[in-house]
C-alpha positions in Angstrom: 6.2 -5.8 2.7 6.5 -9.1 4.8 8.6 -7.0 7.8 5.6 -4.7 8.3 2.5 -7.0 7.7 4.5 -9.5 10.0 3.6 -12.3 7.7 6.0 -15.4 7.9 5.2 -17.4 4.4 8.0 -19.9 5.0 7.7 -22.6 6.8 10.3 -25.4 8.0 9.2 -28.9 7.3 11.2 -30.7 10.1 10.2 -28.1 13.1 7.4 -26.1 11.5 8.9 -23.1 12.6 8.3 -20.2 10.3 10.1 -17.4 8.7 9.7 -14.0 6.5 11.8 -15.2 3.9 13.5 -18.2 1.7 17.5 -17.3 3.0 16.6 -17.3 6.9 14.6 -20.5 6.1 17.2 -21.8 4.5 20.1 -20.9 7.1 17.7 -22.4 9.6 17.6 -25.7 8.0 21.2 -26.2 8.7 20.4 -26.8 12.1 18.7 -30.2 11.1 21.2 -31.3 8.2 24.7 -30.1 10.5 25.9 -28.3 7.7 28.5 -25.8 8.6 29.9 -24.0 5.4 31.2 -21.3 6.9 35.1 -21.4 8.3 36.7 -18.8 11.0 40.0 -18.4 9.3 41.5 -17.5 13.2 40.4 -20.5 14.9 39.1 -23.0 12.3 35.5 -23.2 14.0 32.6 -24.0 11.6 29.4 -22.2 11.6 25.7 -22.4 9.9 25.8 -19.1 9.4 27.6 -15.8 9.3 30.8 -15.3 10.8 30.4 -11.7 11.9 29.4 -12.1 15.3 32.1 -14.8 16.3 34.8 -12.8 14.4 34.3 -10.0 17.5 35.6 -12.7 20.0 39.0 -12.2 17.9 38.7 -8.5 17.6 37.2 -7.6 21.1 34.6 -5.6 19.2 31.8 -4.6 21.2 29.6 -2.5 19.2 25.9 -2.7 21.2 25.9 -0.9 24.0 23.2 -1.1 27.2 21.8 2.4 27.6 20.9 1.4 31.4 24.4 0.4 32.7 26.4 1.2 29.6 27.7 -2.3 29.6 28.5 -3.5 25.9 28.2 -6.7 23.9 29.2 -8.2 20.5 26.1 -9.1 19.0 22.8 -7.4 19.4 21.3 -10.9 20.4 23.3 -10.7 23.8 21.9 -7.2 24.3 18.4 -7.9 24.0 18.7 -11.0 26.3 20.9 -8.6 29.1 18.2 -5.8 28.8 16.1 -8.5 30.3 17.8 -8.2 33.5 17.0 -4.7 34.1 13.5 -5.0 32.6 13.0 -8.5 34.8 11.2 -10.0 31.6 11.3 -13.7 31.6 8.8 -14.8 29.0 9.9 -18.8 29.1 7.8 -20.5 31.7 8.7 -24.0 32.8 5.1 -26.3 32.8 5.9 -28.6 35.6 7.3 -26.0 38.3 6.4 -22.8 37.0 10.0 -21.2 36.8 10.5 -18.6 34.5 13.6 -17.8 32.5 14.6 -15.1 30.1 15.9 -17.2 27.3 14.4 -20.6 25.7 17.8 -22.0 25.5 18.0 -21.8 29.7 14.5 -23.3 29.9 15.3 -26.5 27.9 18.4 -26.8 30.1 16.2 -26.5 33.1 13.8 -29.2 31.9 16.1 -32.0 31.6 16.2 -31.4 35.8 12.5 -32.9 35.5 12.8 -35.3 32.6 16.4 -36.5 34.3 17.5 -36.7 30.4 21.5 -36.6 29.7 22.0 -37.2 26.4 25.8 -36.0 26.1 28.0 -39.0 27.1 31.7 -38.8 27.8 33.6 -41.2 26.0 36.6 -41.8 28.6 34.4 -42.3 31.7 31.0 -42.4 31.0 29.8 -39.5 33.1 26.4 -38.1 31.4 25.5 -34.6 31.0 22.4 -32.8 30.4 24.0 -30.1 28.1 26.6 -30.1 25.8 28.7 -27.5 27.3 29.3 -29.4 30.3 30.2 -32.3 28.4 33.1 -30.1 26.5 33.9 -28.4 30.3 34.1 -31.7 31.8 36.3 -33.0 28.9 38.6 -30.7 29.9 39.5 -32.7 32.9 40.8 -35.5 31.3 42.3 -33.5 28.3 44.2 -30.9 30.7 43.5 -28.2 28.6 43.5 -24.7 30.0 43.1 -22.4 27.1 42.0 -19.2 29.0 44.8 -17.2 30.8 44.2 -14.4 33.3 45.9 -10.9 32.3 46.9 -10.3 35.7 48.2 -13.7 37.6 48.8 -15.9 34.5 46.5 -18.8 36.2 45.1 -21.0 33.3 41.2 -22.2 32.8 39.5 -24.6 31.1 36.8 -22.2 30.2 36.1 -18.5 29.9 33.6 -18.5 32.4 35.8 -20.1 35.2 38.2 -17.2 34.1 35.5 -14.2 34.5 34.6 -15.5 37.8 38.0 -15.4 38.7 38.6 -11.9 37.8 35.6 -10.8 39.9 36.6 -12.6 43.1 40.5 -12.1 43.2 41.4 -9.3 41.3 38.4 -7.1 40.9 36.2 -7.8 44.4 33.4 -7.0 42.3 30.1 -8.3 43.9 27.4 -7.0 41.6 24.3 -9.4 43.0 22.8 -8.0 46.1 20.5 -9.6 48.3 17.4 -7.3 48.9 16.7 -9.2 52.3 20.0 -8.9 54.3 22.1 -6.8 51.8 24.8 -9.5 51.3 26.5 -9.3 48.1 28.1 -11.9 45.8 30.3 -11.7 43.0 28.3 -14.7 40.9 24.7 -15.0 40.2 24.3 -19.0 41.0 25.6 -18.3 44.8 23.1 -15.3 44.9 20.2 -17.5 43.9 21.2 -20.3 46.4 21.3 -17.7 48.9 18.1 -16.4 48.6 16.9 -20.0 49.5 18.1 -19.3 53.0 15.4 -16.6 53.5 12.3 -18.9 51.4 13.7 -22.2 52.9 13.3 -23.6 49.5 14.5 -27.1 48.9 13.4 -28.4 45.5 15.9 -31.2 45.1 15.5 -34.1 47.0 17.8 -37.3 47.1 15.6 -40.3 46.0 17.7 -42.5 48.4 17.3 -41.1 51.7 14.6 -38.2 51.1 17.1 -35.4 52.0 16.6 -32.1 50.8 18.9 -29.6 49.1 18.6 -26.3 47.9 20.5 -26.7 44.3 21.0 -29.8 41.6 25.1 -29.5 42.5 24.6 -30.1 46.5 22.5 -33.3 45.6 24.5 -34.2 43.0 27.7 -34.1 45.7 25.4 -35.5 48.2 24.6 -38.8 46.0 28.2 -39.9 45.6 28.0 -40.4 50.0 25.5 -43.4 48.4 27.3 -44.4 45.3 30.8 -44.1 46.9 31.7 -42.3 43.5 35.1 -40.5 43.7 36.0 -38.8 40.5 38.4 -36.1 41.5 42.0 -37.2 41.6 45.1 -35.3 43.4 47.7 -35.4 40.6 50.4 -35.1 43.3 49.4 -38.1 45.7 46.3 -39.8 43.5 44.1 -39.8 46.1 40.5 -39.5 45.2 37.7 -37.1 46.2 33.9 -36.8 45.8 33.7 -33.1 45.4 36.1 -30.8 43.0 35.9 -28.5 46.0 37.5 -31.3 48.2 40.0 -31.8 46.3 41.2 -28.1 46.0 41.0 -27.8 49.9 43.4 -30.9 49.8 45.6 -29.5 47.7 46.3 -26.4 49.4 46.3 -28.0 53.2 48.7 -30.8 52.2 50.7 -29.9 49.0 50.9 -26.2 47.8 50.5 -24.5 51.6 48.6 -22.2 49.9 46.3 -19.4 52.1 44.5 -17.1 49.7 41.9 -16.3 52.5 43.0 -13.2 54.6 41.5 -11.9 57.9 40.6 -8.2 57.5 41.1 -7.5 61.3 44.4 -9.4 61.9 45.9 -10.4 58.9 46.1 -13.8 59.3 45.9 -16.3 56.4 43.7 -19.1 56.1 43.7 -22.3 53.0 40.1 -22.5 53.2 37.0 -19.9 53.8 35.5 -22.0 56.5 38.8 -21.4 58.5 38.2 -17.9 58.0 34.6 -17.4 58.8 35.1 -19.3 61.8 38.5 -17.4 62.9 36.2 -14.2 62.3 34.0 -15.4 65.4 36.9 -14.5 67.6 36.6 -11.0 66.3 32.7 -10.7 66.5 32.3 -12.6 69.5 29.8 -14.5 67.8 28.9 -18.0 69.2 26.2 -19.7 67.3 26.0 -23.1 68.4 24.4 -23.4 72.1 24.4 -26.7 74.1 21.2 -28.0 74.7 22.2 -29.9 78.0 24.0 -26.5 79.8 23.5 -23.8 77.3 27.2 -23.2 76.9 27.7 -21.5 73.6 30.6 -21.9 70.9 31.8 -20.4 67.7 32.0 -24.0 65.5 30.4 -27.0 65.3 33.1 -29.2 66.1 33.5 -27.5 69.3 30.3 -28.0 70.4 30.2 -31.6 69.4 33.2 -32.3 71.3 31.9 -30.4 74.4 28.5 -32.5 74.0 30.9 -35.8 74.9 31.6 -34.3 78.4 27.7 -35.0 78.6 27.2 -38.1 77.2 30.7 -39.6 78.6 31.5 -40.9 75.0 35.2 -40.9 74.3 36.0 -42.4 70.7 39.7 -41.5 70.7 42.4 -43.8 72.3 46.0 -43.3 73.5 48.1 -46.1 72.7 50.4 -45.7 75.0 48.4 -45.9 78.5 45.2 -46.4 76.9 43.7 -43.1 78.2 40.2 -42.2 76.1 39.2 -38.6 74.6 36.2 -36.9 73.2 38.4 -35.4 70.1 41.4 -36.2 68.2 42.7 -32.6 68.9 42.8 -33.2 72.7 44.4 -37.1 72.0 47.3 -35.2 69.8 47.9 -33.1 72.8 47.8 -35.8 75.4 50.3 -37.7 73.4 52.8 -35.1 73.8 52.6 -36.0 77.5 54.2 -39.3 76.6 56.7 -37.7 74.1 57.5 -34.7 75.9 57.1 -32.3 73.1 56.3 -29.0 74.0 56.4 -27.2 70.8 54.9 -23.7 71.8 57.4 -21.5 73.0 56.9 -18.2 75.1 59.3 -15.7 73.3 59.2 -13.4 76.6 60.9 -15.8 79.5 61.0 -19.1 77.1 59.2 -21.3 79.0 57.8 -23.8 76.6 54.3 -25.5 76.4 52.3 -28.9 75.3 49.3 -26.6 73.7 49.0 -23.3 72.1 45.8 -22.7 74.4 48.4 -22.8 77.4 50.4 -20.5 76.2 48.1 -17.8 75.3 47.2 -18.2 78.7 50.4 -17.8 80.0 51.3 -14.9 78.2 48.8 -12.9 80.1 51.2 -13.2 83.0 53.4 -10.6 81.5 50.9 -8.5 79.8 49.3 -8.4 83.2 46.2 -8.2 81.4 43.2 -9.1 83.5 40.1 -8.2 81.5 37.3 -10.3 82.9 36.1 -8.8 86.3 33.7 -9.8 88.7 30.7 -8.3 89.1 29.9 -9.2 92.9 33.5 -8.4 94.3 35.2 -6.9 92.2 38.1 -9.6 91.6 39.8 -9.5 88.0 40.9 -12.7 85.9 43.4 -13.3 82.7 40.9 -15.5 81.5 37.2 -16.1 80.7 36.9 -19.5 82.4 38.3 -18.2 85.7 36.0 -15.6 85.9 33.2 -18.1 85.4 34.6 -20.7 87.8 34.9 -17.8 90.5 31.3 -16.8 90.0 30.5 -20.5 91.2 32.3 -19.3 94.7 29.2 -16.6 94.8 26.5 -18.9 93.5 27.8 -22.3 95.2 27.0 -23.6 91.9 28.9 -27.1 91.4 27.7 -28.4 88.0 30.0 -31.5 87.5 29.4 -34.9 89.3 31.8 -37.4 90.0 29.7 -40.9 88.8 31.8 -42.9 91.4 31.4 -41.2 94.7 28.8 -38.3 93.8 31.5 -35.3 95.1 30.4 -32.1 93.0 33.2 -29.8 91.2 32.7 -26.3 89.8 35.0 -27.2 86.6 34.7 -30.1 84.2 39.0 -29.8 84.8 38.6 -30.2 88.6 36.0 -33.4 87.9 38.6 -35.1 85.6 41.6 -34.6 88.0 39.5 -36.2 91.4 38.7 -39.1 89.0 42.5 -40.0 89.1 41.6 -41.2 92.7 39.3 -43.6 91.3 41.2 -45.0 88.4 44.9 -44.7 90.0 45.7 -43.2 86.5 49.1 -41.1 86.9 50.0 -39.7 84.0 53.1 -37.2 85.0 56.2 -38.8 85.1 59.7 -37.4 86.3 62.4 -37.6 83.6 65.0 -38.0 86.5 63.9 -40.8 88.8 60.7 -42.1 86.7 58.1 -41.7 89.3 54.9 -41.1 88.3 52.1 -38.9 89.6 48.5 -37.9 89.4 48.8 -34.3 88.7 50.9 -31.9 87.0 51.0 -29.6 90.2 52.7 -32.2 92.4 55.2 -33.4 89.7 56.1 -29.6 89.6 56.9 -30.1 93.5 58.7 -33.3 93.1 61.0 -32.1 90.6 62.2 -29.4 93.4 64.0 -32.4 95.2 66.2 -32.9 92.4 66.9 -29.1 91.4 66.9 -28.7 95.3 64.9 -24.7 94.4 63.3 -23.4 97.5 61.4 -20.7 96.3 59.3 -20.2 99.4 60.8 -17.7 102.2 59.6 -17.1 105.7 59.5 -13.4 106.1 60.5 -13.5 110.1 63.5 -15.7 109.9 64.4 -16.2 106.4 64.2 -19.9 106.4 63.8 -21.3 102.7 61.4 -24.3 101.8 60.6 -26.1 99.0 56.7 -26.0 99.1 54.1 -23.6 100.3 52.2 -25.7 102.5 55.9 -26.5 104.2 56.4 -22.7 104.6 52.6 -22.1 106.0 53.0 -24.8 109.0 56.7 -23.3 109.5 54.9 -20.2 110.0 52.8 -21.3 112.8 56.1 -21.9 115.0 56.1 -18.2 115.1 52.8 -17.0 115.4 51.5 -20.0 118.0 49.1 -21.0 116.0 48.5 -24.6 116.0 48.2 -27.0 112.6 44.8 -28.9 112.8 45.5 -32.8 113.0 43.1 -34.6 111.0 
């Protein structure tokens, strides 16, 4: 009769929770006493109540089916919780920030954010956790235990949730969580929730040291390691320590394994980190979200903008140990060092010409393809490269935005300005490998090399005489035309 009347006559003396019958009260009391008399014969785990639901983990039985999406569950309580996804019901509310939850357990875990309570401590490294599940997962870092095996690729995981996540992302490509604002889809609920904060601008997690705010507790936790200097993640190969797990994974792929799991859907190029793929995709989309506040130039990544900004500030923190020349980025210094080493690792497959930089090879390849995709809207002249078109346009506008700080002379490109500066500095970075003579410009070195090779590439169309240099041919031609050279 109590089932129909709703009367709960049996009260727990510890927490005041009430029950309809003595059996349920007795079973509840085991939570307080810690008594677990029921043992699973398969995995030896002990329980305070019925083993029926637990056994379904081993048998795989899922008798409870959702009528909305057909998803199946091993227990009725799991189905009940799942139904709240469809109904949107969240009966448990946080009294501090008004956030709502589907289950009381989630609310309890959430409350530890406000209280700062971390009652679960790791006996190995003293790290503390707000919930026991996180401590259990953390312990597997120390034990190396990975009991969950992916049936597709045999990869091992320390917890079932990580394996499920792996299945969704890598093998199934499943993305069940969709943003209603921008239609972006996500494979994980946590990522979806964090993404939504981009639209709302919500940043509820604040650093007590520097007041910087974050969208989620994980980002705040990672940030705090900047202040504490803590680096709990260790590379098993080289023993290098990292402040974040993702940083360590990235390190493993780039330095040790060479694994490149991120593939471009357009050109099939592979990448070791997702950020590199994201930046690469902007080559195909043409997206350049980073804009220079000084000159308005746009860039596909923040690093390129940062390097570019140094052309305006004059900052050059990277110093060449050989000649003392300074550079605005480490990559430019790396390319410069090849002048001293003579290294030219980039080879043209058509004519076998070698280059110091990959970008120079790409530009060179357009000579063979004869591709001139960049057309001047004023005179119709075509160019292989966008920067060549940009410089050409300045011949029409008369614009010369790059100024020499020494003599005030202005130039159309930063390259011309840099080359001009060698007049003032006396720098001669280009060396002849035969006679060791030094030159300010690469073009002058090339002309000089013809003295050693005796190459005469410039031919007079009137008398057939050959010359090493174009200016020598030009002067010679005037002897046929009668044109007089202008003496300075």
